[in-house]
N, C-alpha and C positions, 0 to 999 in steps of 0.2 A: 325299732332301735333297742339295743341292749341296755339293761339297767346295771349300774355299777355302784358299789358302796366303797367310799374312800374315806380315809382319815386325813384331816388337815388341821393345821394349828389355829388357834384362836385369832391370831393376826391375819391369817389367810382367809378365814371365815368373815372377819370384819371387812377385809378388802373386797371380797365377793359381794357382800351386802351393799357396800358403797357403790360398786359398779352397777348394781341393779337399781339402787335408789336414785342414782343420777340419770338413769334411763339409758346408759350405755349398752346394757344387756337386759333382756326381758326376764331372764331367770338364771339360776346357777348353771343349768345344763348348757345354755348358750355360751356363758363365760368360759366354762371348762372346755367346751369344744373349740372355742377360739384359741384358748391357751395351748391346746394340743396342736392345732393347725400352725400356730406360730412357732412352737417348739420344733415341729417337723421341718418347717421352712428354715429355721435357724440351723438345724443339723445339716440340711441340704447345702446351705450357704457355706458352712464350715468345711464340708467335703469338697466343694468346688474350690474354696480358698486353698486347701491343702494341695489339691491337684495343680492349681494355678502356680503356687509357689514352687512346687516341684519342677514344673515346666520352665519357669523363669530361671531356676538354678541350672537346669540342663542347658538352656540357651546361653546363659552367661559362661558356663564351662566350655561350650562350643566356641564362643567368641575368644575366650582366653587361649584356647588351644588352636585357634585359627581355622576352625571348621565352620566356614560360612561362605556364602556365595557373594560375589561382587555385583551380581545382577540386581536390577531394580525390581521393585515389587511388580510393576507392570510387566516386565520381561518374564518374571516367574509365572504370573497369571496367564500370559500368552502361551507359555510352554505347556502349562497344565491344560489349557483349552485345546491346544493342538493335539494333545494325547487323546482327547475324547471326541475329536471331529470324526475319526474313522469308525467309531462305534455305532 
């Protein structure tokens, strides 16, 4: 594993000590690795949320402009399945 030197505030240092003293983490490295994992997960969720919101807006615009099918979900699934039967 790589060794990294970072600067943190006194408050952050106290928070890390508390997390270790309560047994939540065994050492500072464990706590920092978990913080990085959570940060990456949060960024991934934000990216997904942006994509999702964009797709919802596109869908709402389609409905507003009457660009939609009157077929049921089951009918659409059946059509898609039929397209792949011959493959």
